[in-house]
N, C-alpha and C positions, 0 to 999 in steps of 0.2 A: 303640145301647147299651141302650135300653129293651127291645128284642127279645131281646137276649142275657140280660138279667136275668130276663125273663119265662120264657125257655127253662129257665134254672136252677131257677126257682121251680116250674114244672110238673114237671120231673124229680124234684125233691125231694118234692113233694106225692105224686107217684106212689110214690116210694120209702118214704114214711112208712106206706103201707098194705101193702107187700109185704115180707116177711121172707125174703130169699133171700141169706143170708150166704155169703161166700166160704169162711171157715173156721169162725168162731163169732161169737157176739154180742159177746164181749169183745174180739175182734180189731178191731172198729170203734168201740169206746167209748173216748172220750178225755176228759180234763179240760182246763180252761182253760189251766193252766200247770203246770210242774214247779217246785215251791217248796220251798226249804229255808231255814229261818229263821236269822237272824244279827243281831248288833247293828247291822250295816249290810248292805244288800242291793244287789246289782247286778242290774238287770233286763236282759233280752235278748229280742229279737224276730228269730227266724230262720225261714226256710221249711224245714220238716222233713218234709213229706209230698208225695207225688206225687198229683195230682188225677185222678180218673175220675168217671164219672156213675152208678155202680152201688151207691152207698152209701145206707143207710137210717138213720133216727134217729127216736126217739119224739117228741121235742119240736121242732117246726119252728123255734122261736125260737133253739134252741141246736144247730142242725144243723151237723154237721161233714162235710165233703165230701172225706174222705181215704181212700185205699185202702192205700197202702204207704209205709212209712217210708223216707225217703231217707237211706240209711246214710252217704252222703258228707257230707251236711249235718249228720247227727247227730254226726259226729266233732267238729264245732264245739262242741256242747254238752259233750262229754266233755273237750275242751281247756279249756273255761271251768271245769268242775268241778275238773279237775286243778290249774289255776292257783290257784283259791280254796283248795283243801285245802293246797296248797304254802304259800300265804301264811299260812293259819291256823296252820301248824306253825312258821313263821318267828318266832323270838324277837326279831328286829331290825326287822321290818317290821310295823307295826300290832300291837305287843305288847298282850296282854290285850283285843284287839278281834277279834271273830269276824265273818267275812264270810259272807253267804248269797247265794242266787241265786233269781231269779224268771224263768223262761224260758217264753216264749210262742211258739206256732207261728203263722206268718202265711202268707198266699198271695201270689202275684204279682198282687195286686189291691188297688186303693186302698180299696175298701169294707171288705174283710176286714181289711186292715192297720189302718185307723183303728178298726174295731170292737174289735180286740185291745188297742189303746192305751187306749181308753176303759174297757175291762174292767180293765186294769191300774190306771188312775187312780181309777175310781169304785167298783170292787168287782165281784163276779160278777154282781150284778143290773143294774148300770149303768142305774138308773132315770133320773137327770137328769145330763147333762153338766156338768162344772165342780163337781160336788158328789161327795164321797166318803163311802162308808159305812165306810171303814177308820178305826180309832181313831188310827192313826199311820202315817206314810209313811216307811218305812225306806230306800227306794231312793235311792241317791245318784247313780247314773249309768245310762245305757242303752246297751247294745250292739245294733247293728242291722246287717243284711246278709242275704244276701251281695250282693243286687242293689242298684245305686245307686237304682233306682226305689223300692224298699222304704225305703231310708234317707231319700230325699227326702220321701216321704209322711209318714213319722214325724216328720221334722224340721219339717215345716210345722205339725204339731200341737204338738209339744213346745217349739217355739220360743216359743209363747205363755207358757210357764211357765219358760223359760230353763233347761230341764233339760240337763245335759251329755250329749251323744250321741257315741258313738265308732263309726264305720263301719268294718267289717272287710273290706268288699269291695275290689275293685281301685280304685286312685286315679282319681278322676273330677274333671275341672276344673269341671264343673257344680256339684258339692258344695263347691267351693273358694271360692265367692262369699261373702265375709264379710257383705255387706249382706243377702243372702237367707238364709244359713244361718250365723249368727254363733256358734251354740252347738254346731256339729258339728265333730268332729275325725276325720281319716282316718288309719288305722293303716298302710295299704299304702305301699310305696315308689312313687315316680313311675314311670310307664311311658314316659318320654320316649325311652328307647333301644330300645323294642320295635321300632319301625320299622327302626332300624339293624340290629337282630338279624335280623329277617325278611329284609331285603335282603341281608345277609351270607350267609344260608342260600341264597337264590336264586343269588347269585354263585358260591357253592361248587359247586352242581350245574349252573351255566350255564343256569339257567332265566330267560328274559327275556320270557315271554309268559304272563301270569297273569290270573285272574279275581279279582274282589274283591266279597265279600258282607259287608255291615256293617249294623248296626242304625241306624235313624233317630235323630236327636238329636245333641247336642253331641259325644258320644263318637265317633259315627260320622263326623261332619264332621272332627273332630280327627285321627282315624287316617287318613282319606283324605288330609288335608293333609300329615301327616307322611310317610306312605308315598309319596305322589306326589312330594314334594320329594326324598326319598331315592332313589326309583326313577329320577327324571330325572337325578340325578347319576351313576347307574350304568347308564343307558341300558337300563332295563327298562320294558316297555310293559304296559299294562293292556288286556285284550281287552274287558272289560265291568265295569261297577260297578253292583251292585244294592244299593240302600238299602231294606231291608225294614222295614215298620212294626212297632213293639213295642206290641201291644195289651195292655190290662190283662186281657183274657180270651183271650190268645193260646194258652192251653193247651187251649181247647175245639176239638173237631173241626171246628166250623163256621168256624173262623178259621185256615185253613192259610196258611203263608207260602210262596209259590211263586216262587222266582227263575226267571223265564221264560227267561233266556238261558243257564242253567247247562248243560243238556243239548246245546244247539246250539253251545256254544263249542268252539273248537279248542284252547283252553288246557287243559293237563293238570294244572295246579297252581292250586288255588283257595285264596285267603286268606280265612278267615272270622273276623270280629271282632264280638263282641257279648256281652252278659251273659246270664244264665240265662233271663230273660224271653224274650229273643229266641230262645234256643235251643229252647224248648219247641215253639213253632209250627214251627220249621224241622225239628226231629226228626220231628214228625208228618208233615210233607211227605215226608221221606226214608223214612218207613215204607212209603209207597205207591210209591216210586220207586227203581229200582235204578240207583245211580250208581257205575259201575266205571271203572277206568283213570284215576281222578282222585286226585291227592295233595292232601290237605287240610293247610293250615298254620293252626293255631288259637291263640288266646290262652288263658290258663289258666282263665278263667271258664267256658269250655265244658266243662272237665273234670268239673264237678260232675254233669252228667247224661249223660255219655258211656255209662255202663253201664246206661242205661234199657232195659227189655225192649222198648220201642218201636223200639229201634235195630236196623236191618237189618244182616245179617251183613257184606255187602260194602261198605257205604257209607263208613264212616270207618276201616275196617281199614287200617293203615299210616299213619295220620295222624301228623303231627309237631306237638307241643304245646309252646308256650313257657310255662313256669311259673317263678315267682320262686324263686330259690335261697336257702335258709336253712340254718343249722346245726341239728343235732338237739338237742332238749332232753333233758338227762339225767333219767332216771327216768320219762319218758313211756311207754316200752315196758313197764316193770313195772306202771305204773298201768293200762294197757290190758289187760294179762293178768289183773289182779286184779278188773276190773270184773265185777259179777254182780248180777242183780236183787235178790238177798237183801241185798246190801250197800247198795243204793240203792232201798229200797222206794217212796220218793216218786216215782221216775222211771218213769212208766208207759210212756214211749217205749222204755226199755231192756227192759221186760217184753215189749212187743210184738215187739221185735227177737228176743228168745229164742223167742217163740212161733212166729214165722215160720221161723226158720232152724235151730232145734234141736229141732223136733218136740215142743214142749211142749203142755200143755193147761191150762186154768184149773180150779182145784179147786172153786170155788163161783161163784154168780151175782154176787157182789160184784166179781169180776175182780181180786182182790187177791193170790191165791196161785197159783203155777205148780206143776205136777206132771208126772211122766212125762218129764222132760227128760233129754237125754243126759248122763251123768255126767261130771264134771270137764272141762267144755268152757269155752272162753273165746273172746273175740273173735278170737284168732289162728286158731281153728279154723273161722271163718266163711269162706265162699267169697271168693276174692280180690276179686271185684267187689262183694261185699256190704259189706265194711268194710275200708278201707285202714288198716293198722296204723301206717303211716308218717305223721307229722304233715303235713297238707296246708297249702297256703299260707294258706287262710282260718282254719284252726285255729291256725296260728302267729300270725296277726294277732289272733285272739281272745285267745290266751295273753298277748300283749304288751299288749292293751287292758286286761285285768284287772289286770295289774301297773302299768300307767300310772295307773289309778284308785287302786290301793292306795298307790302312792308319793305321789300328790297328796293323798290322805286323810291319810297319815302327816305330810306337811309342814303341812297345814292344822291338824291336831290339835296339833302341836307349837306352833304359834302360839297356839292357843286355850288351852292349859293352862299357858302361861307365867305364873308368879305365882300359880297355883292348885295348892296341895299335894295336893288330893284331886280326884277326878273322879267324878261320878255318871253313871249310864247315861242320864239325861235330857240330859246335855250332848252326847251323841253324835247327837242329833236336831237337824238344822239345815237351812235352805233349801239345796236342791241347787245353786242358782246361785252360792253362795259358793265352790264348788270350781273355778270357771272360772279365776281368776287363777293357780292352781297347775297346772292342766292346760295352759294356753296355753304355758307355758315349760318343760314337763316334758321332761327328757332323762334317760335312765338306760341302764345296760348290763344286759341280761337274763342269765339263767343260762347261756345258750349263748355269751356273750361278744360279742354283737352290740349295736351302738348303736341305741337306739330314741329317736325324737324325734317330738313331736306338732306341732311348728312346720312348717307346709307349706313355708316358705321355706328351711328347712334340710334338707329331705328329699333323700336321694341317689337317683340312678337305680338301678333294680334290676338285679341280676345274674340270669341266667336259666339254668335247666336245660332241655334239649330232650329231651322224652319221645317215644318211639315207641309208639303204641297198637296192641296186638294184640287183635283181637276174636274171640270164639268164640260158638257158639250159646247161646241162653238168657241172653244178657246177660253171660256170663262174659268177662272181659277182663284184660289185663295191660299195664301201662305199664313200659317199659324206658327207662332213661336212656341216650341215645346221644350226648349232647354237651352243651355249655354255651356261653354267650355272656356276656362281661363287657365293658361299655363302657369300663372302666378299663384294659383290657389294651393292650399295644403295638399300634400300627396294623398291620393285617394278621394279627395273632395274637389278635384278640378272640374269634374263633369257633374252637372245637375240636370235632371230630366224629369218631365211629367209624362210618364208612359201612358196614363189614361187619356191624354189628349191626342195621342197619335192616331191618325187614320191610316191603316195599312193599305197595301195594294189591293186591287180588285181580286176577289175570290179568296182573300185571306181574312178569316174571321177572328183569329187570335194571333198573339205574338208569334211571328214566323221563326222557324229554325233554319239554320244554315250550318250544318256540320257534315263532315265527311263520314264520321262514324258516330253512332249513338253513344251517349255517355255511359261509362262503366259505373254501375251503381256500387254501393257499399258491398264489400265481400269479393270484389273483383279488382283486377289491376289491368292497366293498359299493356298490351304486347304489340310491338311494331313488326309487321311482316317485312321481309327484306325487299328493298327497292320501293317502298311506299313512303308517302309524306308522313311527317310526324303526327298529323291530325287523322290519318287513315289507319287506325289501330284496330285490333280485335281485343275483346274482353276475355281475360283468363281468370278463373277462380283462384283465390289466394291459396298458397300451399298450406299444409298442415301446420297448425299452431301459429298461423299468421292471419292478420285481419286488415281490412281497410274500412274505415268508418266515414269516408268521404267519397265523392264522385271523381272519376278520372285521375286516380292516383297512379304514379309510375311504379312504385314499389309498395308492397304490403309491409305492415309492421309486425314484428314478433311480439307476442304477449310475454309479459314477465314470467319468471319461473313460478311464481305463486298464482298465476292466472291461467285460464284455458279459454279457447275460442268456443263461441256458440255455433249452432248448426249453420246459420247464415254466414258465419265468418265476418261479422261486422262489429262484434263487441268482445271484449275480454272479460270473462267472469272470474270471480274470486274462487280459488280452489278451497275445498274444506280439508281439514287435517284428518288423517285416518291412520290406523295401525291395526295389527292383529289383536283385536280386542275380545274380551270375554262375551260381548254382546253380538259379535260376529257369528254367523252360523259355523264358519270354519273354526273359529276360536272355541266355540262351545263344543263342537265335535272332538277336537283335539284334547280339550280339558277333560271331557268325560272319559276318553280313552286313557289318558294319563292316570286319572284317579282309579279307574277299574284295574289297570295293570299294576298300579302301585299296591292296591289292596290285595290283588292276587299274589303278588310277590311276598307281601307280609303274611298272607295265609300260608303260603308254602314254607316260609321261614318258621312260622309257628308249628307246622306239622313236623318239620325236621327237628325243631327243638324238643317237641314232645316225644318223638321217636328216635331220640339221639342215640339210644343204646342198641338199636336194632342193627343187624348186619348191613343192610343197604345204606343206612346213613353213615355208619362208621367206615364203610368202604370208600376208597379214593379220597381220603383226608377230609374228615368232617369239618375241620376248621376252615378249610378253603371253601367248602360249600356254604358255610355261614357267611363268610366274607363276600362270596359271589352273590348270594341272595340279598344281603344287605346293600351291596353296591347297586344291584339291579333295582332295588326299591327306590334308591335315590335317583337312579337314572330315569325312572318313570316320573319322578317329581321334577326333574330338570326342565321339562318343557314349560313349566310355569314361569321360568325366567324369561322365556321368549314371548309369552302372551301378556298383553296389557301395555300400558303406555311406557315406552322405554325411558330409562333414566341412566345416569352415569353408573350407578351401582349395578343395575341389572345388565348393562352393556359389558361391564368388566367381568361379571360372574358368568355370563352366558357361555362363552366359548371355553373359558378356563375350567369351569365346573364340568362342562360336557367332556372336555379332553381328559381331565384327571380321572373322573368317574369311569369313563370307558377304558382308560388305561388300566385302572384297577381291575375292571371286569375281564378284559382280555388277558392281562397278565395272570389273573387267577385261573382262567381256563388253561393257559400255558402251564402253570404250576400243576394243575390237576393232571394234565396230559403227561407231564414229566414224572409225576408220582406213579401213574400206571406203568410207564416204561420201567422205572426203577424197581417197582414191585415185581415185575416179571424177571428182571435181571437178577434180583437178589435170590429168587427161588431157584434159579438155574444152578447146577452143581459147579463148584470151583470158582464162583464169583466172589471178588474181594471188595465190592462197592457197597456192601451192606451199610457201612457207616454213613453213607449219604442219606439213606432212608431213615436210619436211627437218629441222626442229628437233625432231621427235618429240614434238610437243605432246600427242598423245593419251596418251602414257605418264604425263603428270602428273595425269591424271584419277584414277588409282588411289590415289596417295598423298594427294591432296586429299580425296577421298571417305572414305578410310580414316581420315584425321586427324579429320574431323568426327565419325565414329562413335566414335573413341577419346575425344574430348572428352566426348561424351554419356555414355559408359560411366564416364569419370572422375568426372563430376558425380554419377552414380548411386552409384558406390562411395563417394564422399565424404559423401553425405547419408544414404542408407539402403541399405547394402549387403545382399546376400542373406545368409541365415543358416540354420543347421540347425534344422528344425522337425519337429513330429510331427502326424500326421493321425489323430485317434482316431475319426472318424465315417464314413469312406469304407467301411471293412470292419468287419463286426460283431465278428469274433474277433481282429483284428489292429490294432496301432498301427503306422502307416506312417511311417517316418523319411524325410523328404524335405527338399529345400531350399526355403525360403520366399524369394521374389524380393525381399522387402523393400519397395521402392517399386514399386507396380503402375504408377504413372504413368511412371516411368523405363523400366520394362520395355517398355511399349507405345510409348514414344517411340523406343526402339531398334528395335522391330519396324516402327514406322511409317516411320522413316528408311530402313530396309532395303527396305520395300515400295515407297517412292517411287523408290529407285534401280532396283528391278526393273521397275517400271512404265515408267520412262524408258528403260531399256535395251530393253524389249519394243517400245516405240513407235518408237524409232529403227531397231531391227532390222526391224520390220515395214515401215517406209517404204523401207528400203534392200534389201528382199528381191529386187527385180527388176532391180537394177543389173547391166549386162553386165560380166562379168569372168570370167577363166578359172577361177580358184579362189575365186569369190565365196562366202563362208560366211554371208552375211547371212540366207539362208533357214534354215540350221542354227541360227544364233543366235536367230532369231525363234522357231523351234520349241522350242528349249531354254528360252527365257524364258517361253514359254507353259506348258510343263510346270512350271517353277519357280513361277510365279504360281498355277497351278492347285493345286499341292500346298499352298502356304501359305494360300491362300484357304479351302481345305478344312480346313486345320489349325485355324483360329480357332474355328469352332463346335464341332468335335470336342474341342478342348482344354478348352473351357469346360464341356462336358457330361460330362467324365470326372473322376474323383477318384483320389487316391492314386497308386500306382505305375503304374496304367494311363495316367494323364495324363503321367507321365514317359516312358512307352513311346511315346505318341503323338508327343511332341516329338522323341524319338530317331528314330522312323520317318520323320518329316517331314524331318529333317536328311539322313537317308540317301537318301530318295526324291528330294528336290530336288537333292542333290549328284549322284546317279546320273543324273538327267535332264540336268544340264549336261554330265556326262562322256559320256553316250551320244549325245546329240543333236549335240554339237559335234565330238567326236573319233572317234566310231565310223565315220562315212563316210571320214574321212581315213585311219584305220588300215586300212580296207578297201582303199583305193587303194594305200597303202604296202605292204601285205602281200600282197594278192591281185591287184592290177592295177599292178605296178611300171612297166609300159611307159607308163602315163599320167603317171607321176611322173618325167619326164625332159624335157630340152630338145627332143629329137626328137619325143617324143610331144606336147609342147606345140605345136611347129610344125605337126605333122600336124593337130592339132585346129584351129589357126588357118586352115590351108590348106583344110580341108574344111568350114569354117563356111559355111553357105549365105548368099547375098547376099539382101538384102531387095529 
């Protein structure tokens, strides 16, 4: 700090010996304040000049270090003058009392600010603090701004004297501490909804990856907290946060503010929040740095210095600025047009403004009179960047602050003059602290029709205009209103924006994007890698049977059971109903096979009936052969219960018919095998079991075994019968209509019983395969049961590994294959003899066979 002050002192000492003026001596000469007398005076401390190091002065003790009038801040002075003149003309507000003003220029520096305050209190010489050379002190209140730092420095000093102080800058919670600043009142509305407005703008353009540059201090911490909470609710991520120091000499070249991560950041949107102190150093940094392809979102306080000549062409071009919205004050435009140095000779700032921008010169060394000015000019003719003829936010706050003081004075004077018929001018001089009770509860409606209150607890959140800044060379610029934000609007309609009016930053030809990861399109979902921000995700395709029909979804949605996903996995399509139909190639093939085998079995049955008296037919129990052929005929027709659209009747008949028919077939084979065994036993000497063969006992095996199967099926149908069901998972694009077996246990009990019969038949036939007999069919029965068992043992794993109508086709094919095995293995050899070797199927052939049988 000492080094910085020493640097200033050396530069100023050097400047005191060198007269190298920019335009003229008068251009750099200033007075302590702009003063206009009145019965009561309102003092003001505003930063009105931009500082550089090339100014010279004769007296080092009264050095002024200014170069150029800040026209943006000077508008605050004119707003104050306009309000005071308006009040002085008002017959209903402070009648017969004139207001004056005493306006001081201050720097963004505590030392200079306090120096001006002491000058105001003690007089121009300011020999001893706390003593005044003034005969009387007419000032009743002080206006300060625009920086909260200026207001806090002044409040620290004026708090000793309990002077009412009205801050015109943005609302600052730091200044809201009653214990620290009990005599300070803030005119601005609260900025509580600023974070919501900024996030609404980010959501509008789908920006979710931003950088944040704020000033140190309570305001910086507050905006980070508010923005962070709002961004978290809207899933917006911050790439970096830079809190830059606000130095009391940040305007010097030796104190640049350098956000180190700005140029390295992949975020294309930068949110910058800070007051004018913070902006000075940051602008100096940007003077030496070309920052393109970045969109800046700023708060209104930055607008004060945006038009500085230090401002590089590309850096802030296309910026979006949030500024408080307010109504226009009637008569303000006419006042601005009438402002002229000849009308306000005490205002040397106005004379300097004319000198710089309208090519005037000073007529004498006293710097009092201008000459050679352009004729008939007004502030409306000044360059757009030089003076904004529309009342700014801070000028509006100043206007309201003057009226707040006037209304408070009016109420206080009404209390003082009660019971006093006359009033002397001495009665108007009073301690300024007496104004506090009236200021604290002050509420009024200004001439624009808006409510103004000084009670911080009753302040409303501000509405915002969104301005787009267009920058041109030499500091020329234009602000265009492109939207607005109101926290009191309906949800989802708080932000309104005219996107086509926005001029984006240099080198950006279309709406910029600022995202950490590109959006995940339909068919994909966001997947967050470990350790990454929520906005830095990767896109993963939706799993099987899940879709996403929007962008940036966290989870894919499952399609309903009657729907399936398309190839892109962004739509659910309706599944079509399907089943093992007669139009299916598979259904057609199985139907043809069933008809052919059924006809073949009927043909064999016809041959056996026709040749019923031949030895080969009569052998091994002719009745059982008829029963077996007839059963096989129906077994071949059984698949037709499985083909076609299932219904309740076919579902009940499918498995029960299949189980009963195959039980009859297998039990018939068992009976035939037992018949062969009994026939051999009867012919053996000394056997007493002939009665079993004579009484046809083997024929009772069929009804007994079938009855047991019927009982099992009856229990099945009684408890949990089969029913029509749908399979929505086996095929992606189809819903398969099929029969659900109901009780799985009953189904496998039926198959188990059938398998036990088949295994028993195979065992008996295998043991009897070598018994001597002329037409012994035990070998054929053994082979037929081997085929039968092989088919159904293979059926079980295949049946369980298939789904849908393929599973139905497997069962149908197993029925046909096992039935065909029985038909072929048992009856094919007999048909061969009957049809092609008839000589063997006769008594004579049988005798010849016995006669030529070799002897052992």
